[in-house]
C-alpha positions, 0 to 999 in steps of 0.5 A, a space after each residue: 378449934 371445934 368450938 370456933 367452927 360451931 360458933 361460925 355455923 351458928 352465925 351463918 344460920 342466924 344470917 340466913 334466917 334473917 335473909 329469908 324473912 326479908 325476902 318473904 316480906 318483899 314478895 308479899 309487898 310485891 304481890 299486894 301491889 300487883 293485886 291492888 293495881 287498877 286494870 288498864 282500859 283498852 283504847 279503840 283507835 278509829 281508822 282515819 277517813 280522808 275527804 277527797 274530790 272525785 269524778 265518774 270517768 267515761 271513755 270517749 273520743 276527744 278533740 282538744 282545741 289548741 289555744 294560740 295567738 296570731 296576727 291579721 294580714 292582708 293577702 295583698 297590698 299595692 302602692 298607687 303611683 303616678 305614671 305621669 306628672 302634673 297638678 292634682 285637679 280632682 280628688 275623690 271623697 273616698 281618697 282618705 286614710 282608712 276609707 273603703 273603696 270599690 274596684 274601678 272607683 276614681 281616686 284622683 285625677 291629674 291635669 290632662 290638658 297637655 296629654 289631650 293635646 298630645 293625643 290630638 297631635 299624634 293622632 293627626 300625624 298618624 292619619 297623615 302617615 296612614 294615608 301616605 302608606 295607603 297611597 304607597 301601597 296603591 302605587 306599589 301594586 301599580 308598579 310605580 314605586 319600589 317595595 322599599 319605598 312602600 316598606 318605609 311608608 309602612 314603618 313610619 305609620 307603625 312607629 307613629 301608631 306606637 307613639 299615639 298609643 303611648 300618648 293615649 296611655 299617658 292620657 289614661 294615666 292622668 286618672 288613678 282608679 282603685 285596682 280592687 276593693 280595699 282600704 286607702 292607706 299612707 296618702 301622700 298626694 292632695 288636691 293642688 299638689 304637683 306630682 312628678 313623672 318619676 313614679 311618685 307614690 300617691 298612696 297605698 291600697 290594702 285588700 280587706 276582703 282577702 284577709 288572713 291570720 298568721 300563727 305559729 305551730 310548735 314542732 309537737 303541735 304540727 306533728 300531732 296535726 299531721 297524725 290526724 285524719 283531717 288534713 292541716 289544709 282546710 282545718 277550721 279556725 275560730 278567731 276572737 278579736 278583743 276591741 276594748 271590752 267587746 270581743 268579736 268572733 270570726 271564722 277562718 280556714 287554713 289555706 297554706 303552710 309557711 315555706 320554711 321550718 323555724 330552725 330554732 323551734 322546729 315549728 312552722 307558720 300557718 296561714 288561714 283565710 278569714 271567711 268574712 261577711 260584708 258586715 265584717 269587712 268594715 270591722 277588722 283591719 290588718 295588724 290586729 292581734 287575735 286569739 285562735 282556736 284550732 282543732 287538735 288531733 282526735 284522741 280515740 277512747 280516752 278519759 278526760 280528767 283534771 291534771 291534779 288527778 294524776 300522781 307522778 305522771 304515771 298512776 291515778 286512784 279509783 275508789 272501790 268500796 270507799 278505799 283507794 286502789 292504784 291504777 297505772 295510766 299513760 298520759 296521751 295529751 292535755 286540753 288546758 288543765 285537763 289530762 287525756 289519759 288511758 289505762 295501761 291495762 284497758 280493763 283496770 279502769 271502766 266507765 262509771 269508775 270513781 276517780 279522785 281528782 285532788 292530790 292527797 299526800 296520804 293517798 295509797 293502796 287501801 286508804 279509806 276515803 269519803 267523797 265530798 
C-alpha cells in the first residue's frame, strides 16, 4: 500500500515538472514576439475645412418692391348714339377704329334737311303766337279782354317755344361730336347708312388720357402697406409694358381702393392713375397686361441676406476666427430671393460681421470654414 502511494507521488512530480518546462517555453516565445514587434506609428488626422460663400452684413432701413401684375383700364368710356334718324351724309377722317379724336371734333353728320325745315316752320309759328300774346297783353292792360284770354295766349306761346326748342335740339343732334379726347372703337355707322330714331349705337369712345391700372393686393400685402408711414393712396407705382421685344415704362399714382374685400382671399383691388405725357397717349391702350412695382412697407434697421443664409427659418451662422457661430434671428419679410432679418439679440450680429450665405450640411458650432 505504501509502495503504491510512493509511485503515484513520483508520477505527479514528473508531470508537474513537464508542465513547468512547457509553460516557461511558452512565456519565452511570447516575450520574444512582443520584443520583436515593430513600433506602431501615430497618425496625425488634420481637421476638415469646409469651403463656404459669405457676405458682410450691415443694418439699414429697407423698402422692398412688391412685384405684381395688373391690367390697364380707362376711367371712362361712352357709347355714341344717334338721337335723330336719317341718312349719314358726312363722316370725319378721324371716325375710324383706333383713331384718336379731340373733344368737340365733328365725327359724323346726318341729313338735316327735314330738321332745318321743321325749325323754320316752328319758329314761324312761335313768332305768330308771340305777337298774339303781346297784343293780348296790351288789350288786357287796356281792360278790353279777360285775364283768362291773356293767359291762354301766354300758354300757347310757351308751348310753341318748347316745340321750337325741341326742333332746334333735333337739328343740333344731326351732328355727332366727340364728348372728350379719346379713341374711337366699335364703329357701326358709315357714310350713306340709314340710322333710325331708336337711339342707335354709332360707335364707342374710350378716354385714353385718363387711364388706370387695376391690380390686386393680398391680405398680407395690404396689411403691410397699412402699417407703413406712407399712405396707400398716393403711393407711387412703376409700370412695365412689354410690347414684343420692347419694354415701355410708365409711372402711376394709387388713386383709390376697391369697394369690396375679396371674400376668398381677403385681398383688395387697387387702382392707380397713369401719369402720361402727350407722347405716351398714343402708345398704350386699355386691356394691356402690365408688370408693376409697388413700394412695400419700410423695414427699420434690418439685414438683407440671401434666403439660403437662413437655417430652419430660425438661425444663421457668422464666421469668427474661421469658425462658425450660431446666431438666432427673426425673419421680418422677403424681397424676392432675399430675406430681411433681425437678430433676436441685437448685440449678437454687428455691422461688418461675416455671415455664410450657402446651405452647408455639416454646419454647426465650431466648424472650421474657408471663405471662397
